[in-house]
N, C-alpha and C positions, 0 to 999 in steps of 0.2 A: 338567465341564471348567472349569478356573479361567479367570477373565477375564484377558486380556492386560494388560500394564502400559501400553502405548501404542497408540493408534489413529492410524494415518496416514490423514488425510482428504484426498481428492483431488477438488476440484470440476472437472468436465470439461465441455467444450463442443466437439463436432464433431471437434477435432483428434486424429488418431492418430499423426501423423508423429514425435512426440517420446516416445511411450509406451514404445517398446522401451528407450530410454535410461533413462527414469525407473524402469521395472520392474527393469532390470538393476541399477541402483544400490540398489534396495531388496533384491533377492535377495542381494547380496554383503555385506549388513550382518552384522557379527559378533554384534551384539545381536539376539536372535531372539524376544523376548517382545512381539510386536506383531501387529496385524491391519491390513488395508488396506481402506478403504471408499471407493468411488467414488460420487459423486452427480452425475448427468448431466443437464445442461440441453439436450442436443442435440435437434434436431428429427428427426434420422435415427437409425439404429441402429449407426452406425459404432463408437462406444465399446463398446456391448453386444456386437457381433460380435467385436471385437478381444479382449475379455476372455473370451468363451466359448471362443475358440481358444487362449487363453493358459494354459499349464500352470504354475500357481503353486505354489511350495514354501512357501506361508504362507497363513493364512486370508485370503480375498479375498471381498468383498461388493460387489454392484452394485445401485444404486437409481436408477430413472429418475424425474426430476421431471416430473410431469404435473399442471398445465401447467408450463412453464419458470418458474423462480423469479427469474431475473435474477442478475447477477454477485454483488452484495453478499450476497443471501440464500443463494445456492448455496455461497459460500465457507465458511459455517458449518453448512450443512445436514447434513453428516456427523456433527456432534456428536449429533444426535438418534438416530443409529443406533449410536453408539460403545458398545462393551461395556467399555471401559476408563475409567479416571478421568483419563487424560492424553491430550490431543489434539495431534498434530503435523500442522499444515497444510502442504500443498505443492501448488503449481499443477502442472497436467498437462504444462507445458513445462519445468519446473525439475527438478533432480535432486540427490541427495545427493553431496557433494563427495568423500567417501572411505568406505571400508568401516567405519570406526569412528564415523561421524557419529551414529548412533542411540545408540551406547554413551555418547558424550559427552552427548547430550541426556537420556539416562535418569538422569543424575546430578541433574538438575533435580527429579526426582520425590521426592528425599530432602530437599529444601530446604523451609523454611517459607515458601513463596510460592505464588502461583496463576498466575503469568504469567512468561514468559521469552522472550528473543530469542537468536538466535545470529548470528554474523558470516556473511558471504556473499561469494562471488565473482561478479563480472559475467562471464557467459559470452556472448561475441559470436558469434552463429551464422555470420555471413558470413566472419569471419576465423579463428574458433577461438580467439581471444585470451581469456585468463582473467585478470581483474584482481581482486586481493584488496581488498575493501572493508570488512573487519572493523574495528570501532572498538576503541580502547583502553578499558579500564575507566574511566579518568579522563574520557574523552570522553563515554562513555555517562552517567556521573554528572552531567556538566555539562549534558547535554540534559535530564535529569530535573529539574534545577534551573531550567531555562528552556524549558519544553515548547513554547512558541509558535515556537521556532526550527525546529521540524519543518516548518512551513509554508514556511519559506525554503529548506530543504534537507532532504529526507527521508534522513538518513544511516543510519537503522535498516534500511531496505529494505522490500521488498514483503511481503505476508502469509505467504509461504513461509518466513520466518524465525521465525514464531511457534510457541511451545509453550505450551499453556494447560491449566489444570485444568478438568474438565468442570463444576465448580460455578460457573464464571464465567458470568454470565447477561447481561452486556452485550455486544452484538455490533456489527457495522458498521452505520452509518446507511444505510438503503436508499434514501435520497434522493440519495446520492452515488455517483459512478462514478470521477471523476478524483481527488478529495481523500479517497477512502474510507479508505485506510490511515492517512494522517497524522492525520485527524480522530479515528480510533479510538485511535491511540497517544496522542494528546493527552488524550483523555478517560479512557482506561483507566489510563494511568500517573499521572494525577492522583489516582487512587483506590486502586490496588492496589500492594502490594509486588511488586517484579519483580527478575529477575536477567538478566544478560547474559553469554553465553559468547563470549569474544573470540577465537574461532577461526572461520574460514570453513567452516561445515558444510554449506552449501547452495550450489549453483551456480544463479544466477538467469539465465534465458535472455533475451537481448536479440534479438528477432526481429520481422519485419514483421507477424506475425499477433497480437502481444500487444495487450492492452487499451490499454496506454500508447501504443503506436504509433497505434492507431486513433482516440484521442480527444483527445490533448494539444493539438491545434491546432483543435479543433472548438468554436467559440464558443457553439454551441447547448447544449453540455454544460457547458463550463468557466465561462462567465459566470453562469448561474443558480446554479451551485454556489458560486462565489466570493461572490456577494451573499448567498446563504443563510447561509454561514458567518460572514460579517462582521456580519450582523444577529443571528446566534445568539450569538456570543461577544464582539462589540463590541471595545472597546479592548484586550482581552487579546491580540488577534492583531495589533495594530499599534503596541504601545508602544515597541518597539525599532526602530532603523534597519534592522537586518537583516530583520525581519519586514515592515516597511513596504515594503522593496525587493521582497519577494515579490509584493505586490499591485501595485506599480508595474509589474513585469515582466509580470504576467498581462494587464493591460489594454494595455500597450505592444505586447506580442508578438502579440496578437490584433487589433491595429489599431483598438481602441476609442478614439474621440476625443471623443465627446460623451455627454451624458446620454441623448440620443435613441438612440444606438448601443446602449446598455445596455437601454433599454426595449423594443427590438424582440425581445429574448430573455426579458425578465422584465417585461412591461408593468404588472403590478400590484404589483411589489416596491418596498419602501422602499429608496432608494439612500442609503447613508451619506454624510454631508456631506463627509467627508474624500476620498471618491472623486470627488465633483463638483469639489472644489478641486484634486485631483490632476490630473484631466483638463484643467483650465484651464491648469495649468503645462505639461503635455505638448503642448498646442496652441500654446505659444509658439515651438516649433521644428518643423521639418518631420519627417515620419515617417522620412525617410532619415537625417537628422542624429540623430534620437532613437535610432537603432540603434548609433551610435558609443558605445562603452562609457564613455569618459571624460566625454563630454558628458551622456550619460544619467544617470550617477552624480551629476554635479554638480547637474543639475536635480532629480533625485530627492531629494537632500539638502536643497535649497532648499524643495521641496514639503513634506518631512517637518517642517522647522523651522516653516514657515508654519502647518501644521495643528496643531502643538504650541502655538504662540503663540495660535491662535484657539480652542484647546480642542476641536478636532474629533477629536483622538485623545488 
């Protein structure tokens, strides 16, 4: 039996409430040369039991991770089991936007590249609202020319938009949970030729059980990751006003006011000088006034210029 062209790899964890929708979107695909691989980090057998009762009209494989791998590792665990050379990642709560999505993605396999992204829709579970977030080709090319902008605004989307060749050996940084995707895009796009399909081929679910909802306001996760990245990449992530504003908002939104506030989450880490200077500027105004957009932007610009003049960035 010939290997399929595409392996659809689905990292799962406990949730079954969205699987009917995802599987239905796979079943309706007009392109049929694919297999589906589940890698499961669940502590229960929810996913396993669901798939055992599911009558698939396509090759379907299930692998239990014992012990659990964690979010970053599980996102690419399916690559190990893939029988194809092309990997389509998709989260268990996301789904294909229409029946021709895989057909569009299969065109990537004929290109002289190893990595590709597609556009996506934001699908809001509470309202059913679907918002097209696909980029233009020009916008995608502008991001490639200034990759640090991803930290200011991840316009590319979550890992469900990824299509990659199995020969790609660089994966997500397992030290990260919040900045996982943008750091990976920043790193991989600086090394590999890539393509972008400017159509929304994936519907990305916005729901209360998503990883984003769980951790984006958790300083125990976000602050150590922010310091880790800033020490790893240095001024590459702070050289423009837009990317500087990203780090300004990270510390402002989490109520971090002093160096001591940071050290409670990363006691042994080296805190970049520009962060210490930034926090001094933020302390010039009350937290309430700092939430005012115009005031915050003005003080952020002042902080940016100050750090530029003192060679902190």
